[in-house]
DRENDO-1510 file (C-alpha; in Angstrom, 1 decimal, always signed):
<recs>
REC; n; res; u; v; w
REC; 1; MET; +80.1; +20.4; -39.9 .
REC; 2; CYS; +77.2; +18.2; -41.0 .
REC; 3; THR; +76.4; +15.4; -38.6 .
REC; 4; ALA; +75.6; +11.9; -39.7 .
REC; 5; PRO; +72.0; +11.3; -40.7 .
REC; 6; ARG; +69.6; +9.3; -38.5 .
REC; 7; ILE; +68.8; +6.0; -40.1 .
REC; 8; TRP; +65.7; +3.8; -39.9 .
REC; 9; LEU; +66.0; +0.2; -41.0 .
REC; 10; ILE; +62.9; -1.1; -42.8 .
REC; 11; SER; +63.6; -4.8; -43.4 .
REC; 12; SER; +66.6; -4.9; -45.7 .
REC; 13; LEU; +65.9; -1.3; -46.9 .
REC; 14; ALA; +67.9; +1.5; -45.1 .
REC; 15; LEU; +66.1; +4.8; -45.3 .
REC; 16; THR; +67.8; +8.1; -44.6 .
REC; 17; LEU; +65.2; +10.2; -42.8 .
REC; 18; ALA; +67.1; +13.2; -41.6 .
REC; 19; GLY; +69.6; +15.0; -43.7 .
REC; 20; CYS; +72.2; +17.7; -43.2 .
REC; 21; GLY; +70.0; +20.6; -44.2 .
REC; 22; GLY; +68.4; +21.1; -40.8 .
REC; 23; GLN; +65.0; +20.1; -39.5 .
REC; 24; GLU; +61.9; +21.4; -41.3 .
REC; 25; VAL; +59.6; +23.7; -39.3 .
REC; 26; SER; +55.8; +23.7; -39.7 .
REC; 27; ALA; +53.7; +26.8; -40.5 .
REC; 28; THR; +53.0; +26.9; -36.8 .
REC; 29; GLY; +56.7; +27.0; -35.9 .
REC; 30; ARG; +56.9; +23.3; -34.8 .
REC; 31; SER; +59.9; +21.2; -35.8 .
REC; 32; LEU; +58.6; +18.4; -38.1 .
REC; 33; PRO; +59.9; +14.8; -38.4 .
REC; 34; ASP; +61.7; +14.1; -41.6 .
REC; 35; GLY; +60.3; +10.8; -42.9 .
REC; 36; PRO; +60.0; +9.7; -46.5 .
REC; 37; ALA; +56.3; +10.7; -46.5 .
REC; 38; ARG; +55.5; +14.4; -46.2 .
REC; 39; ARG; +51.8; +13.7; -45.7 .
REC; 40; VAL; +49.3; +10.9; -45.2 .
REC; 41; ILE; +46.1; +10.3; -47.1 .
REC; 42; LEU; +43.8; +7.8; -45.4 .
REC; 43; ILE; +40.8; +6.8; -47.5 .
REC; 44; THR; +38.2; +4.5; -46.0 .
REC; 45; CYS; +35.1; +3.3; -47.8 .
REC; 46; ASP; +32.1; +2.0; -45.8 .
REC; 47; THR; +30.8; -1.6; -46.4 .
REC; 48; LEU; +33.2; -2.4; -49.3 .
REC; 49; ARG; +34.0; -6.0; -50.0 .
REC; 50; ALA; +37.5; -6.6; -51.4 .
REC; 51; ASP; +36.1; -9.2; -53.9 .
REC; 52; HIS; +33.9; -6.7; -55.6 .
REC; 53; LEU; +36.9; -4.6; -56.7 .
REC; 54; SER; +38.2; -5.4; -60.2 .
REC; 55; SER; +41.7; -5.0; -58.9 .
REC; 56; TYR; +41.0; -7.9; -56.5 .
REC; 57; GLY; +39.8; -10.1; -59.4 .
REC; 58; TYR; +36.1; -9.2; -59.7 .
REC; 59; GLY; +34.8; -9.9; -63.2 .
REC; 60; ARG; +33.0; -6.5; -63.5 .
REC; 61; PRO; +34.8; -3.2; -64.0 .
REC; 62; THR; +33.6; -1.6; -60.8 .
REC; 63; SER; +36.8; +0.2; -59.8 .
REC; 64; PRO; +38.9; +1.6; -62.7 .
REC; 65; ARG; +40.4; +4.5; -60.6 .
REC; 66; ILE; +41.2; +2.3; -57.6 .
REC; 67; ASP; +42.8; -0.1; -60.0 .
REC; 68; GLU; +45.0; +2.7; -61.2 .
REC; 69; LEU; +46.0; +3.4; -57.6 .
REC; 70; ALA; +46.8; -0.3; -57.1 .
REC; 71; LYS; +49.2; -0.2; -60.0 .
REC; 72; GLU; +51.4; +2.2; -58.0 .
REC; 73; SER; +50.9; +0.4; -54.7 .
REC; 74; VAL; +51.2; -2.8; -52.7 .
REC; 75; LEU; +47.8; -4.5; -52.8 .
REC; 76; PHE; +47.2; -6.9; -49.8 .
REC; 77; THR; +44.9; -9.7; -50.7 .
REC; 78; ASN; +44.7; -11.1; -47.1 .
REC; 79; ALA; +43.8; -8.1; -45.0 .
REC; 80; TRP; +41.4; -8.0; -42.1 .
REC; 81; SER; +39.4; -5.6; -40.0 .
REC; 82; ALA; +38.9; -6.0; -36.3 .
REC; 83; ALA; +35.1; -5.8; -36.3 .
REC; 84; PRO; +32.1; -5.9; -38.7 .
REC; 85; ARG; +30.7; -2.5; -37.7 .
REC; 86; THR; +31.9; +1.0; -38.5 .
REC; 87; MET; +32.7; +2.5; -35.1 .
REC; 88; PRO; +34.7; -0.3; -33.6 .
REC; 89; ALA; +36.5; -1.0; -36.9 .
REC; 90; VAL; +37.5; +2.6; -37.5 .
REC; 91; SER; +38.4; +3.2; -33.9 .
REC; 92; SER; +40.8; +0.2; -34.1 .
REC; 93; LEU; +42.2; +1.5; -37.4 .
REC; 94; LEU; +42.9; +4.9; -36.0 .
REC; 95; THR; +44.5; +3.7; -32.7 .
REC; 96; GLY; +46.3; +0.4; -33.7 .
REC; 97; ARG; +44.5; -1.3; -30.8 .
REC; 98; LEU; +41.7; -3.8; -30.6 .
REC; 99; PRO; +38.2; -2.5; -30.0 .
REC; 100; ASP; +37.9; -4.2; -26.6 .
REC; 101; GLU; +41.1; -2.4; -25.5 .
REC; 102; ILE; +39.8; +1.1; -26.3 .
REC; 103; GLY; +36.1; +0.7; -25.2 .
REC; 104; ALA; +34.8; +0.8; -28.8 .
REC; 105; THR; +32.8; -2.5; -28.8 .
REC; 106; PRO; +30.4; -3.9; -29.6 .
REC; 107; SER; +28.0; -1.5; -31.3 .
REC; 108; ASN; +28.3; +1.7; -33.1 .
REC; 109; MET; +27.1; +3.4; -29.9 .
REC; 110; ASP; +30.3; +3.0; -27.9 .
REC; 111; LEU; +32.9; +5.8; -28.3 .
REC; 112; MET; +36.5; +5.4; -27.2 .
REC; 113; PRO; +37.5; +7.7; -24.4 .
REC; 114; ALA; +39.9; +10.6; -24.4 .
REC; 115; GLU; +42.6; +8.4; -23.0 .
REC; 116; ALA; +42.8; +6.5; -26.3 .
REC; 117; LEU; +45.7; +7.8; -28.4 .
REC; 118; THR; +44.9; +8.2; -32.1 .
REC; 119; LEU; +47.1; +8.7; -35.2 .
REC; 120; ALA; +45.6; +12.2; -35.6 .
REC; 121; GLU; +46.7; +13.1; -32.1 .
REC; 122; VAL; +50.2; +11.9; -32.7 .
REC; 123; MET; +50.5; +13.7; -36.0 .
REC; 124; ARG; +48.9; +16.9; -34.7 .
REC; 125; ASP; +51.3; +17.0; -31.7 .
REC; 126; ALA; +54.2; +16.5; -34.1 .
REC; 127; GLY; +53.2; +19.6; -36.1 .
REC; 128; PHE; +51.1; +18.2; -38.9 .
REC; 129; GLY; +47.8; +19.6; -40.0 .
REC; 130; THR; +44.9; +17.1; -39.4 .
REC; 131; ALA; +41.6; +16.9; -41.1 .
REC; 132; ALA; +38.8; +14.4; -41.4 .
REC; 133; ILE; +35.8; +14.4; -43.8 .
REC; 134; VAL; +33.2; +11.8; -42.8 .
REC; 135; ALA; +29.9; +10.7; -44.3 .
REC; 136; ASN; +28.5; +8.1; -41.8 .
REC; 137; SER; +26.3; +9.3; -39.0 .
REC; 138; VAL; +27.9; +7.0; -36.5 .
REC; 139; LEU; +31.2; +8.8; -37.0 .
REC; 140; ARG; +29.8; +12.2; -36.1 .
REC; 141; ARG; +31.5; +14.1; -33.3 .
REC; 142; ALA; +30.2; +13.5; -29.7 .
REC; 143; ASP; +28.4; +16.1; -27.7 .
REC; 144; ALA; +30.7; +19.0; -26.9 .
REC; 145; GLU; +30.2; +18.6; -23.1 .
REC; 146; ARG; +31.7; +15.1; -23.3 .
REC; 147; GLY; +35.0; +16.5; -24.5 .
REC; 148; ASP; +37.3; +15.1; -27.1 .
REC; 149; ILE; +36.3; +11.5; -27.4 .
REC; 150; GLY; +35.6; +9.1; -30.3 .
REC; 151; VAL; +37.2; +9.1; -33.7 .
REC; 152; GLN; +37.3; +12.9; -33.8 .
REC; 153; GLN; +40.3; +13.0; -31.4 .
REC; 154; GLY; +43.2; +14.8; -32.8 .
REC; 155; PHE; +41.5; +16.2; -35.9 .
REC; 156; VAL; +41.8; +20.0; -35.9 .
REC; 157; HIS; +39.4; +20.1; -38.8 .
REC; 158; PHE; +36.6; +17.5; -38.4 .
REC; 159; ASP; +33.9; +17.9; -41.0 .
REC; 160; ASP; +30.8; +15.8; -40.2 .
REC; 161; THR; +28.3; +17.9; -42.1 .
REC; 162; MET; +25.5; +15.6; -43.3 .
REC; 163; THR; +22.2; +16.7; -44.7 .
REC; 164; GLN; +21.2; +14.0; -47.2 .
REC; 165; HIS; +18.7; +11.3; -46.3 .
REC; 166; PRO; +18.6; +8.2; -48.5 .
REC; 167; THR; +15.2; +7.3; -47.1 .
REC; 168; ILE; +12.7; +9.4; -45.2 .
REC; 169; ASN; +13.4; +7.9; -41.8 .
REC; 170; ALA; +17.1; +7.1; -42.2 .
REC; 171; ALA; +20.0; +8.8; -40.4 .
REC; 172; PRO; +21.6; +11.6; -42.4 .
REC; 173; GLU; +24.7; +10.9; -44.5 .
REC; 174; ARG; +26.7; +12.5; -47.2 .
REC; 175; ASP; +27.1; +11.2; -50.8 .
REC; 176; SER; +30.5; +10.6; -52.2 .
REC; 177; ASP; +30.6; +13.6; -54.4 .
REC; 178; ALA; +29.8; +15.9; -51.5 .
REC; 179; VAL; +32.6; +14.2; -49.5 .
REC; 180; THR; +35.1; +14.8; -52.2 .
REC; 181; ASP; +33.9; +18.4; -52.5 .
REC; 182; ALA; +34.5; +19.0; -48.8 .
REC; 183; ALA; +38.0; +17.4; -48.9 .
REC; 184; LEU; +39.0; +19.5; -51.9 .
REC; 185; LYS; +37.7; +22.7; -50.2 .
REC; 186; TRP; +40.0; +21.9; -47.2 .
REC; 187; LEU; +42.9; +21.2; -49.5 .
REC; 188; ALA; +42.4; +24.4; -51.5 .
REC; 189; ALA; +42.5; +26.5; -48.3 .
REC; 190; ARG; +46.0; +25.3; -47.5 .
REC; 191; GLY; +49.0; +27.4; -48.6 .
REC; 192; ALA; +52.0; +26.0; -50.3 .
REC; 193; ASP; +53.8; +25.9; -47.0 .
REC; 194; GLU; +51.0; +23.9; -45.4 .
REC; 195; ASP; +51.7; +20.7; -47.2 .
REC; 196; ARG; +52.4; +18.5; -44.1 .
REC; 197; PHE; +49.2; +16.9; -43.0 .
REC; 198; LEU; +47.0; +13.9; -42.3 .
REC; 199; LEU; +43.8; +13.8; -44.4 .
REC; 200; TRP; +41.3; +11.1; -43.5 .
REC; 201; VAL; +38.3; +10.8; -46.0 .
REC; 202; HIS; +35.5; +8.3; -45.2 .
REC; 203; TYR; +33.0; +7.6; -48.0 .
REC; 204; MET; +29.6; +6.2; -47.1 .
REC; 205; ASP; +28.9; +4.5; -50.4 .
REC; 206; PRO; +28.4; +1.5; -50.9 .
REC; 207; HIS; +26.5; +1.2; -47.6 .
REC; 208; GLY; +22.9; +0.5; -48.1 .
REC; 209; PRO; +20.4; +1.5; -49.3 .
REC; 210; TYR; +22.2; +1.1; -52.7 .
REC; 211; LEU; +21.1; +4.1; -54.6 .
REC; 212; PRO; +23.9; +4.9; -57.2 .
REC; 213; ALA; +23.4; +7.6; -59.7 .
REC; 214; ALA; +21.9; +6.4; -63.0 .
REC; 215; GLU; +25.2; +6.7; -64.9 .
REC; 216; HIS; +27.0; +4.5; -62.4 .
REC; 217; LEU; +24.2; +1.9; -62.2 .
REC; 218; ALA; +23.6; +1.5; -65.9 .
REC; 219; PRO; +26.8; -0.5; -66.7 .
REC; 220; PHE; +25.9; -3.1; -64.2 .
REC; 221; VAL; +22.2; -3.8; -64.8 .
REC; 222; ARG; +21.6; -7.3; -65.9 .
REC; 223; ASP; +18.5; -9.4; -66.8 .
REC; 224; HIS; +17.2; -11.1; -63.7 .
REC; 225; ALA; +14.0; -12.6; -65.2 .
REC; 226; GLY; +14.9; -16.1; -64.0 .
REC; 227; GLU; +15.7; -15.2; -60.4 .
REC; 228; SER; +13.4; -16.0; -57.4 .
REC; 229; GLU; +12.3; -13.1; -55.3 .
REC; 230; LEU; +13.3; -12.6; -51.7 .
REC; 231; PRO; +10.8; -11.5; -49.0 .
REC; 232; VAL; +11.2; -8.2; -47.1 .
REC; 233; ALA; +12.5; -8.8; -43.6 .
REC; 234; GLN; +10.0; -8.2; -40.8 .
REC; 235; SER; +12.7; -7.7; -38.2 .
REC; 236; PRO; +16.4; -6.6; -38.2 .
REC; 237; GLY; +18.8; -9.5; -38.8 .
REC; 238; GLU; +16.3; -11.8; -40.3 .
REC; 239; ALA; +17.9; -14.4; -42.6 .
REC; 240; GLY; +16.7; -15.1; -46.1 .
REC; 241; ALA; +15.2; -11.7; -46.6 .
REC; 242; ILE; +15.9; -8.1; -47.8 .
REC; 243; PRO; +16.4; -5.8; -44.8 .
REC; 244; LEU; +13.7; -3.2; -44.8 .
REC; 245; TYR; +16.1; -0.2; -45.1 .
REC; 246; GLN; +17.6; -1.8; -48.3 .
REC; 247; VAL; +14.3; -2.1; -50.2 .
REC; 248; VAL; +14.2; -0.1; -53.4 .
REC; 249; GLY; +10.7; +0.2; -55.0 .
REC; 250; GLU; +9.3; -3.2; -56.1 .
REC; 251; GLU; +12.7; -4.8; -56.6 .
REC; 252; ARG; +12.9; -8.1; -54.8 .
REC; 253; LYS; +15.5; -10.2; -56.7 .
REC; 254; PRO; +18.9; -10.5; -55.1 .
REC; 255; GLY; +20.7; -9.9; -58.4 .
REC; 256; GLN; +19.1; -6.4; -58.7 .
REC; 257; TYR; +20.7; -5.4; -55.4 .
REC; 258; VAL; +24.1; -6.8; -56.3 .
REC; 259; ASP; +23.9; -4.7; -59.5 .
REC; 260; ARG; +23.1; -1.7; -57.3 .
REC; 261; TYR; +25.9; -2.5; -54.9 .
REC; 262; ASP; +28.4; -2.7; -57.8 .
REC; 263; GLY; +27.0; +0.7; -59.1 .
REC; 264; GLU; +27.7; +2.3; -55.7 .
REC; 265; ILE; +31.3; +1.0; -55.8 .
REC; 266; HIS; +31.7; +2.5; -59.3 .
REC; 267; GLN; +30.3; +5.8; -58.0 .
REC; 268; VAL; +32.7; +6.0; -55.0 .
REC; 269; ASP; +35.5; +4.9; -57.3 .
REC; 270; ALA; +35.1; +7.9; -59.4 .
REC; 271; GLU; +35.3; +10.2; -56.4 .
REC; 272; VAL; +38.4; +8.5; -55.1 .
REC; 273; GLY; +39.9; +9.2; -58.5 .
REC; 274; ARG; +38.8; +12.9; -58.3 .
REC; 275; LEU; +40.4; +13.3; -54.9 .
REC; 276; LEU; +43.7; +11.7; -56.0 .
REC; 277; ASP; +43.7; +13.8; -59.2 .
REC; 278; ALA; +43.4; +17.0; -57.1 .
REC; 279; LEU; +46.3; +15.9; -54.9 .
REC; 280; ARG; +48.4; +15.1; -57.9 .
REC; 281; ALA; +47.6; +18.5; -59.5 .
REC; 282; ARG; +48.8; +20.2; -56.3 .
REC; 283; GLY; +52.0; +18.2; -56.3 .
REC; 284; TRP; +51.0; +16.6; -53.1 .
REC; 285; LEU; +50.7; +12.9; -54.2 .
REC; 286; GLU; +54.2; +11.7; -55.1 .
REC; 287; ASP; +55.7; +12.2; -51.6 .
REC; 288; ALA; +52.5; +11.1; -49.8 .
REC; 289; LEU; +51.6; +7.8; -48.1 .
REC; 290; VAL; +48.2; +6.8; -49.4 .
REC; 291; VAL; +46.2; +4.1; -47.6 .
REC; 292; PHE; +42.9; +2.8; -49.0 .
REC; 293; THR; +40.7; +0.3; -47.2 .
REC; 294; SER; +37.2; -0.3; -45.9 .
REC; 295; ASP; +35.8; -0.6; -42.4 .
REC; 296; HIS; +34.1; -3.9; -43.1 .
REC; 297; GLY; +32.3; -5.9; -45.8 .
REC; 298; GLU; +28.7; -6.9; -46.6 .
REC; 299; SER; +26.8; -10.1; -46.8 .
REC; 300; LEU; +25.6; -10.8; -50.4 .
REC; 301; GLY; +23.9; -14.2; -49.8 .
REC; 302; GLU; +26.5; -16.0; -47.7 .
REC; 303; SER; +24.8; -18.1; -45.0 .
REC; 304; ASN; +21.5; -16.8; -46.4 .
REC; 305; ARG; +22.2; -13.3; -45.2 .
REC; 306; TRP; +21.4; -10.6; -47.7 .
REC; 307; PHE; +22.7; -7.0; -47.9 .
REC; 308; SER; +23.6; -6.6; -44.3 .
REC; 309; HIS; +26.6; -6.6; -41.9 .
REC; 310; GLY; +27.3; -6.4; -38.2 .
REC; 311; ASP; +25.6; -9.7; -37.3 .
REC; 312; SER; +28.5; -12.2; -37.6 .
REC; 313; LEU; +32.2; -12.6; -38.0 .
REC; 314; GLN; +32.1; -14.5; -41.3 .
REC; 315; ARG; +34.8; -13.8; -43.9 .
REC; 316; GLU; +32.7; -11.6; -46.1 .
REC; 317; LEU; +32.3; -9.1; -43.2 .
REC; 318; VAL; +35.8; -8.8; -41.8 .
REC; 319; HIS; +38.0; -9.5; -44.9 .
REC; 320; VAL; +38.7; -6.0; -46.4 .
REC; 321; PRO; +40.7; -4.4; -49.2 .
REC; 322; LEU; +43.9; -2.8; -48.3 .
REC; 323; ILE; +46.0; -0.9; -50.8 .
REC; 324; VAL; +49.1; +1.0; -49.6 .
REC; 325; ARG; +50.9; +3.4; -52.0 .
REC; 326; PRO; +54.3; +4.3; -50.6 .
REC; 327; PRO; +55.8; +7.7; -51.2 .
REC; 328; GLN; +58.0; +8.0; -54.3 .
REC; 329; SER; +61.3; +7.5; -52.4 .
REC; 330; LEU; +60.2; +4.1; -51.3 .
REC; 331; ARG; +58.2; +2.9; -54.2 .
REC; 332; GLU; +61.1; +1.5; -56.4 .
REC; 333; ASN; +62.4; -0.5; -53.5 .
REC; 334; LEU; +59.0; -1.9; -52.4 .
REC; 335; ILE; +57.4; -2.3; -55.8 .
REC; 336; SER; +59.6; -3.8; -58.5 .
REC; 337; GLY; +58.5; -3.2; -62.1 .
REC; 338; GLU; +55.2; -1.8; -63.4 .
REC; 339; GLY; +51.7; -2.6; -62.2 .
REC; 340; GLY; +52.2; -2.5; -58.5 .
REC; 341; ARG; +52.7; -5.6; -56.3 .
REC; 342; ARG; +50.3; -8.1; -54.8 .
REC; 343; ASN; +51.1; -9.4; -51.3 .
REC; 344; GLY; +49.2; -12.5; -49.9 .
REC; 345; LYS; +50.7; -12.3; -46.4 .
REC; 346; LEU; +48.2; -11.8; -43.6 .
REC; 347; VAL; +47.9; -8.2; -42.6 .
REC; 348; MET; +45.5; -6.2; -40.4 .
REC; 349; HIS; +44.1; -2.7; -39.9 .
REC; 350; LEU; +46.3; -2.7; -36.8 .
REC; 351; ASP; +49.3; -2.5; -39.2 .
REC; 352; VAL; +48.2; +0.9; -40.5 .
REC; 353; TRP; +49.4; +2.6; -37.2 .
REC; 354; PRO; +53.1; +1.6; -37.5 .
REC; 355; THR; +53.0; +2.0; -41.3 .
REC; 356; VAL; +52.0; +5.7; -40.9 .
REC; 357; LEU; +54.4; +6.4; -38.1 .
REC; 358; ARG; +57.3; +4.8; -40.0 .
REC; 359; ALA; +56.5; +6.7; -43.2 .
REC; 360; ILE; +56.5; +10.1; -41.5 .
REC; 361; GLY; +59.4; +9.4; -39.3 .
REC; 362; ILE; +57.9; +9.4; -35.8 .
REC; 363; PRO; +59.6; +6.7; -33.6 .
REC; 364; GLY; +58.0; +4.9; -30.6 .
REC; 365; HIS; +54.3; +4.5; -29.9 .
REC; 366; PRO; +54.4; +0.7; -30.3 .
REC; 367; ASN; +51.3; -1.3; -30.9 .
REC; 368; ARG; +50.2; -4.8; -32.1 .
REC; 369; GLY; +50.9; -4.2; -35.7 .
REC; 370; LEU; +53.8; -4.2; -38.1 .
REC; 371; SER; +54.9; -1.6; -40.6 .
REC; 372; LEU; +53.8; -2.6; -44.2 .
REC; 373; LEU; +56.7; -0.6; -45.6 .
REC; 374; GLN; +59.0; -3.5; -45.7 .
REC; 375; SER; +60.0; -5.9; -48.5 .
REC; 376; LYS; +59.1; -9.0; -46.6 .
REC; 377; LEU; +56.4; -9.6; -44.0 .
REC; 378; PRO; +56.8; -12.5; -41.5 .
REC; 379; GLU; +55.0; -15.8; -41.7 .
REC; 380; GLY; +52.8; -17.2; -38.9 .
REC; 381; ARG; +50.7; -14.1; -38.0 .
REC; 382; ILE; +47.1; -14.3; -37.0 .
REC; 383; SER; +44.2; -11.8; -37.0 .
REC; 384; ALA; +41.5; -11.6; -34.4 .
REC; 385; HIS; +38.0; -10.1; -34.8 .
REC; 386; PHE; +35.3; -9.3; -32.2 .
REC; 387; PHE; +31.6; -8.7; -31.9 .
REC; 388; GLY; +29.4; -8.4; -28.8 .
REC; 389; ARG; +30.0; -7.3; -25.3 .
REC; 390; LEU; +32.5; -9.2; -23.1 .
REC; 391; ASP; +29.8; -10.1; -20.5 .
REC; 392; THR; +27.2; -11.7; -22.8 .
REC; 393; PRO; +26.8; -15.4; -23.6 .
REC; 394; ARG; +26.7; -14.7; -27.3 .
REC; 395; ARG; +30.0; -12.9; -27.4 .
REC; 396; MET; +31.6; -13.7; -30.8 .
REC; 397; ILE; +35.3; -14.0; -31.4 .
REC; 398; SER; +37.1; -15.2; -34.6 .
REC; 399; VAL; +40.7; -15.8; -35.4 .
REC; 400; THR; +42.4; -16.6; -38.7 .
REC; 401; ASP; +45.9; -17.4; -39.9 .
REC; 402; GLY; +44.9; -16.5; -43.5 .
REC; 403; ARG; +43.8; -20.0; -44.4 .
REC; 404; TRP; +41.9; -21.4; -41.5 .
REC; 405; HIS; +39.1; -19.3; -39.9 .
REC; 406; MET; +37.7; -20.2; -36.5 .
REC; 407; VAL; +34.6; -18.5; -35.2 .
REC; 408; THR; +33.2; -19.0; -31.7 .
REC; 409; ILE; +30.0; -17.8; -30.0 .
REC; 410; GLY; +30.6; -17.8; -26.3 .
REC; 411; PRO; +32.0; -21.1; -25.1 .
REC; 412; LYS; +30.0; -23.1; -27.6 .
REC; 413; PHE; +29.2; -23.5; -31.3 .
REC; 414; PRO; +32.7; -23.4; -32.6 .
REC; 415; THR; +33.0; -23.4; -36.4 .
REC; 416; LEU; +36.1; -23.8; -38.6 .
REC; 417; TYR; +36.5; -23.0; -42.3 .
REC; 418; ASP; +39.2; -23.9; -44.7 .
REC; 419; MET; +39.2; -20.7; -46.8 .
REC; 420; SER; +41.6; -22.2; -49.3 .
REC; 421; THR; +39.0; -24.6; -50.6 .
REC; 422; ASP; +35.8; -23.0; -49.2 .
REC; 423; PRO; +36.2; -19.2; -49.5 .
REC; 424; ARG; +32.4; -18.6; -48.9 .
REC; 425; GLU; +32.6; -20.6; -45.7 .
REC; 426; THR; +29.8; -23.0; -46.4 .
REC; 427; THR; +31.2; -26.1; -44.6 .
REC; 428; ASN; +32.1; -26.3; -40.9 .
REC; 429; VAL; +35.1; -28.7; -40.7 .
REC; 430; VAL; +35.7; -28.4; -37.0 .
REC; 431; ALA; +35.0; -32.1; -36.3 .
REC; 432; ALA; +37.7; -33.2; -38.7 .
REC; 433; ASN; +40.4; -30.8; -37.5 .
REC; 434; PRO; +40.7; -30.7; -33.7 .
REC; 435; ALA; +44.4; -30.0; -34.0 .
REC; 436; ILE; +43.9; -26.9; -36.1 .
REC; 437; MET; +41.4; -25.6; -33.6 .
REC; 438; GLN; +43.8; -26.2; -30.7 .
REC; 439; ARG; +46.6; -24.4; -32.6 .
REC; 440; LEU; +44.4; -21.4; -33.5 .
REC; 441; GLN; +43.2; -21.2; -29.9 .
REC; 442; ALA; +46.8; -21.3; -28.5 .
REC; 443; ARG; +47.9; -18.6; -31.0 .
REC; 444; TYR; +45.0; -16.4; -30.1 .
REC; 445; ASP; +45.8; -16.8; -26.4 .
REC; 446; GLU; +49.4; -15.8; -27.1 .
REC; 447; PHE; +48.3; -12.9; -29.3 .
REC; 448; MET; +46.0; -11.5; -26.6 .
REC; 449; SER; +48.6; -11.9; -23.9 .
REC; 450; GLN; +51.0; -9.7; -25.8 .
REC; 451; GLY; +48.6; -6.7; -26.0 .
REC; 452; GLN; +48.6; -3.6; -23.9 .
REC; 453; SER; +47.0; -4.4; -20.5 .
REC; 454; ASN; +45.3; -1.1; -19.8 .
REC; 455; ARG; +41.8; -1.6; -21.2 .
REC; 456; LEU; +39.8; +1.6; -21.5 .
REC; 457; THR; +36.1; +2.1; -20.9 .
REC; 458; GLY; +34.1; +3.6; -23.7 .
REC; 459; THR; +31.3; +6.2; -23.5 .
REC; 460; THR; +27.8; +5.4; -24.8 .
REC; 461; ARG; +26.6; +7.9; -27.3 .
REC; 462; VAL; +23.5; +9.8; -26.3 .
REC; 463; LEU; +20.8; +10.2; -29.0 .
REC; 464; ASP; +17.5; +11.9; -29.1 .
REC; 465; GLU; +14.5; +9.9; -30.3 .
REC; 466; LYS; +14.7; +11.1; -33.9 .
REC; 467; ALA; +18.4; +10.3; -34.1 .
REC; 468; ARG; +17.8; +6.9; -32.6 .
REC; 469; ARG; +15.1; +6.1; -35.1 .
REC; 470; GLY; +17.4; +7.0; -37.9 .
REC; 471; MET; +20.2; +4.8; -36.5 .
REC; 472; ASN; +17.8; +1.9; -35.9 .
REC; 473; SER; +16.5; +2.2; -39.5 .
REC; 474; LEU; +20.0; +1.2; -40.6 .
REC; 475; GLY; +20.5; -1.5; -38.0 .
REC; 476; TYR; +23.1; +0.6; -36.3 .
REC; 477; THR; +22.1; +0.5; -32.6 .
REC; 478; GLY; +21.5; -3.2; -32.2 .
REC; 479; GLY; +23.9; -5.9; -31.2 .
REC; 480; ASP; +24.4; -5.0; -27.5 .
REC; 481; ASP; +23.1; -8.5; -26.5 .
REC; 482; HIS; +25.2; -10.4; -29.0 .
</recs>
């Protein structure tokens, strides 16, 4: 006789996750969980600002394919990363824990240890296939003798092949078309009965230097005859100047680089579309959970910072796009009508962990986040962001409730911005709002007290001199004293 199905409650929506037909078994003989999503597609894009996607209101058509994805998804307008650099941000995304808690802060040089539990490990151990295709040198696997540490943990297939060099001295990377090719190769090798998997694809574009192909740059080139030129920076992190690694030929006008940045977005957008087309053609898209986001943003003139990141916790660096496409069985209940749904509630990368586990039907493994597969999200949440080592005087912490954004550097120099009237954070209103500061501080203290107490110690990546020069050329290895 058939027993009653197991039920998960997602807000007011009851989802039957296990039916009467028996539990599915993977190609390796493992019993698989029976959630509404049969697979998870996680797409991350390096250095992508939300406000330069047309689906987020940008006035230029940078992202037609991502816009199509958004029309089948919930688009979160108030989403936040935990850090302004790739390694700590992605490590936090994959574990649902803050960078400090997993030893992945402050710089791209710190790798989380094997004790950190990743989504890939949870899904692998549950019988899913796991694959990652990455394009940024800082995400390359650690030395074999160090064991399974860093973001590679849990990925049976971890493709970090990189042979392209945007400049002669830069660290190697992989263009977006090569990333998609590698992902499609892995998908093509899977049989029809190997359709339960986690696929993480990390695109490097639009990280600098901004070198989009001509056909992607052409639609965005404007006349900048009236613009003043910027100098070239003489040292990393210099304000009011173009970072040396970003310099393209004799171009010195900021608008020229914004055009290039938009062209890079248009280029990676086409590749995201090609990946999704291939999944749809295989019949592997409708019952998948698709999550699209970026690791962090990019300064495009805010606070006189140009074409850089990883030097502050301002909004443009830690506010990110987040688009969640539920599997078909959930879409009608979570997205009413055509054109997707926009959600302005505060959400975080930390929410990806419970969202994925809820979608595939794996219980337990609690963390700081909330599943985004619910019709209503709670009010009153905050997001915290971090930069710099715990033991340095210039340690940066910021916290936001979605409107107010407080940034501190050590015990001094607090700043407060009202993003509802000042989205570019040009005016520090801390003196006029002491009660807001106290409230944010109290909520931050409460937030941190609710976290997991076992902080892990990361491992510093070992580089040879050539690799270190390449990483330094992109500003990747700095920040240890901030």
